[in-house]
Each structure stands twice: as structure tokens, then as C-alpha cells.
C-alpha positions in Angstrom: -1.0 6.8 16.0 0.4 5.8 12.6 -1.8 6.4 9.6 -2.0 3.9 6.6 -3.4 4.5 3.2 -5.0 1.1 2.1 -5.6 0.8 -1.6 -7.5 -1.9 -3.4 -10.3 -2.0 -5.9 -11.9 -5.0 -4.1 -14.2 -3.7 -1.3 -13.9 -6.9 0.6 -10.2 -6.9 0.4 -10.1 -3.3 1.7 -12.5 -4.1 4.6 -10.2 -7.2 5.5 -7.0 -5.2 5.4 -8.7 -2.3 7.3 -10.1 -4.6 10.0 -6.6 -6.1 10.5 -4.8 -2.8 10.7 -7.3 -1.0 12.9 -7.2 -4.0 15.2 -3.5 -3.6 15.5 -3.9 0.1 16.4 -3.3 1.9 13.1 -5.5 4.6 11.7 -6.7 3.6 8.1 -7.9 5.6 5.2 -9.2 3.5 2.2 -8.8 4.3 -1.4 -10.5 2.4 -4.4 -7.7 2.7 -6.9 -4.4 4.5 -7.7 -6.0 7.7 -8.7 -8.1 7.9 -5.6 -5.1 7.0 -3.4 -2.9 9.7 -5.1 -5.5 12.3 -4.5 -6.0 11.4 -0.8 -2.1 11.4 -0.5 -2.0 15.0 -1.7 -4.5 16.0 1.0 -3.3 14.0 4.0 0.2 12.7 5.0 0.4 8.9 5.5 3.1 6.9 7.4 2.7 3.9 5.1 1.0 3.1 1.9 -0.4 -0.4 1.3 -1.5 -1.0 -2.3 -2.8 -3.6 -4.6 -1.1 -4.0 -8.0 -3.9 -4.6 -10.4 -6.4 -1.9 -10.3 -8.2 0.2 -12.9 -7.1 3.8 -13.7 -3.7 3.5 -11.9 -2.1 0.3 -10.7 0.1 -0.2 -7.7 3.5 0.3 -9.5 2.1 3.4 -11.2 1.0 4.8 -7.8 4.3 4.1 -6.2 6.1 5.9 -9.0 3.9 8.9 -8.7 4.2 9.0 -4.9 7.9 8.7 -5.0 8.2 11.8 -7.2 6.9 13.9 -4.2 9.4 14.7 -1.5 7.0 14.1 1.3 6.7 10.4 0.0 10.3 10.0 -1.0 11.0 7.8 2.0 7.5 6.6 3.1 7.2 2.9 3.2 5.1 1.6 0.3 4.0 -2.1 0.4 2.4 -3.8 -2.6 -0.1 -6.5 -1.5 -1.2 -8.5 -4.6 -1.9 -11.9 -6.1 1.1 -11.2 -8.4 4.1 -13.2 -7.5 6.4 -13.3 -10.5 10.1 -12.1 -10.0 9.7 -9.8 -13.0 6.7 -8.0 -11.3 8.5 -7.7 -8.0 11.5 -6.3 -9.7 9.2 -3.7 -11.5 7.9 -2.8 -8.0 11.3 -2.4 -6.5 12.4 -0.2 -9.6 9.4 2.0 -9.0 10.4 2.4 -5.3 8.3 -0.2 -3.4 9.6 -1.0 0.0 8.2 -4.5 0.0 6.0 -7.0 -1.9 3.4 -9.2 0.0 1.4 -11.9 -1.8 -2.4 -12.5 -1.3 -4.0 -14.2 0.4 -2.3 -12.4 3.3 -1.6 -13.7 6.8 -2.9 -10.9 9.1 -0.1 -11.5 11.7 2.6 -11.4 9.0 1.2 -8.2 7.5 1.2 -6.5 10.9 4.8 -7.8 11.6 6.1 -6.3 8.2 4.3 -3.0 8.7 5.7 -2.6 12.2 9.2 -3.4 10.8 9.1 -0.6 8.0 6.7 2.1 9.5 8.5 5.2 10.9 
């Protein structure tokens, strides 16, 4: 079973994402922000990271950059799920090492489709 780290400072968004992913057969660990996610990623290996962009303490792009510094996360798919849709922000995400960019509100079927396409 693939494990996914779902990161969002909104409890309701974490629950919605978690419900969607668990329903599709994934194991999900939730994190409240980038710092929490980074700490959890040091203790457990995840097959994919799904993170919000705008969060306190450490945002999604910052988290992506930090995870990419570690060999164990060098090739792990990292998807940013956010309300941000500007090309400039997407470019910053790609430059940090994000695998993909999805805009909220998300379509559960589309989210599962994208995850199945990139997860190893």
C-alpha cells in the first residue's frame, strides 16, 4: 500500500484530502504545516507528498526544496495542491522540484488520477 503525506494548515482540507485518498486505497499521514511535514518525513518514508502552498512556518515550495535536499526524497513525487494558480508561482514550484501543481478546489477523481500517474 502506498503511503502519502498530506500537508495543509486547514483541518477541513486535510480531512477532505485524507478521505479521498484513503477511499482510493492509500495510507495517509497528515501534517499541519511544512515544519510538521518535514519532521514526519524524517521519521517515515512516503511514496508521495501532497502539500498546500500557503501555510505558516514553512510553505509548500519551502517544504519541497527541503525534501529535495535529501537523497531519499530526491525522486519522490511532490504535488502542490493550492488556491494559487499564477504561472509565476507554478514556475517557482517547478524550480523547487515539485512534480506537479493542482488548484483547489480539487476534483477527487482528478486528484486520484494524477497521483496514480506519478506514484511509484
